[in-house]
C-alpha positions as CSV (number, residue, x, y, z in Angstrom):
1,X,-15.3,31.8,-98.3
2,X,-16.3,33.3,-95.0
3,X,-16.8,30.7,-92.2
4,X,-20.1,32.2,-90.9
5,X,-21.5,34.4,-93.7
6,X,-24.9,34.8,-92.0
7,X,-23.7,35.5,-88.5
8,X,-23.7,39.3,-88.9
9,X,-27.2,39.2,-90.3
10,X,-28.4,37.1,-87.5
11,X,-26.8,39.4,-84.9
12,X,-28.5,42.5,-86.4
13,X,-31.9,40.8,-86.5
14,X,-31.5,39.7,-82.8
15,X,-30.5,43.2,-81.8
16,X,-33.5,44.6,-83.6
17,X,-35.8,42.1,-82.0
18,X,-34.5,43.0,-78.6
19,X,-35.0,46.7,-79.2
20,X,-38.6,46.2,-80.3
21,X,-39.3,44.1,-77.2
22,X,-37.7,46.7,-75.0
23,X,-39.9,49.4,-76.6
24,X,-43.0,47.3,-76.3
25,X,-42.5,46.6,-72.6
26,X,-42.5,50.3,-71.5
27,X,-45.8,50.4,-69.9
28,X,-47.7,53.6,-69.1
29,X,-46.7,55.2,-65.7
30,X,-49.8,54.1,-63.9
31,X,-49.3,50.5,-64.9
32,X,-45.7,50.6,-63.9
33,X,-46.6,52.1,-60.5
34,X,-49.3,49.6,-59.8
35,X,-47.1,46.6,-60.6
36,X,-44.2,48.0,-58.6
37,X,-46.3,48.6,-55.5
38,X,-48.4,45.5,-55.6
39,X,-46.2,42.9,-57.2
40,X,-42.6,44.0,-56.5
41,X,-43.0,45.7,-53.2
42,X,-45.8,43.2,-52.2
43,X,-48.1,45.9,-50.7
44,X,-51.7,45.2,-49.9
45,X,-54.3,47.0,-52.1
46,X,-55.0,49.3,-49.2
47,X,-51.4,50.2,-48.6
48,X,-50.7,50.7,-52.4
49,X,-53.8,52.8,-52.7
50,X,-52.7,55.1,-49.8
51,X,-49.1,55.3,-51.1
52,X,-50.0,56.0,-54.7
53,X,-53.2,58.0,-54.4
54,X,-54.9,55.6,-56.8
55,X,-58.2,53.9,-56.0
56,X,-58.2,50.2,-55.3
57,X,-60.2,49.6,-58.5
58,X,-57.7,51.6,-60.5
59,X,-54.8,49.6,-59.1
60,X,-56.5,46.3,-60.0
61,X,-57.2,47.5,-63.5
62,X,-53.7,48.7,-64.1
63,X,-52.1,45.5,-62.9
64,X,-54.5,43.4,-65.0
65,X,-53.7,45.5,-68.1
66,X,-49.9,45.3,-67.5
67,X,-50.0,41.5,-67.0
68,X,-52.2,41.1,-70.1
69,X,-49.6,43.1,-72.1
70,X,-46.8,41.0,-70.7
71,X,-48.5,37.9,-71.7
72,X,-49.0,39.1,-75.2
73,X,-45.4,40.1,-75.5
74,X,-44.1,36.8,-74.1
75,X,-46.5,34.8,-76.2
76,X,-48.4,33.2,-73.3
77,X,-51.7,31.8,-74.6
78,X,-53.1,30.5,-71.4
79,X,-55.7,33.2,-71.3
80,X,-57.9,34.0,-74.3
């Protein structure tokens, strides 16, 4: 009898889950750019707009959509 017969199946399943999460977290370029500038680089909306050539409204929309997608992926149910 093998000591851990289901370990290989569990490992394969975990690898598959990780791959699907990785694929689902690749956001569209505009969303990535908006998040990078506003959240990671901590630029103001005006600075990010100048640096990216995107309007302030477009930056807000793209960050909102990226955060909404992340919440869905991570299972956060704090927002309807």
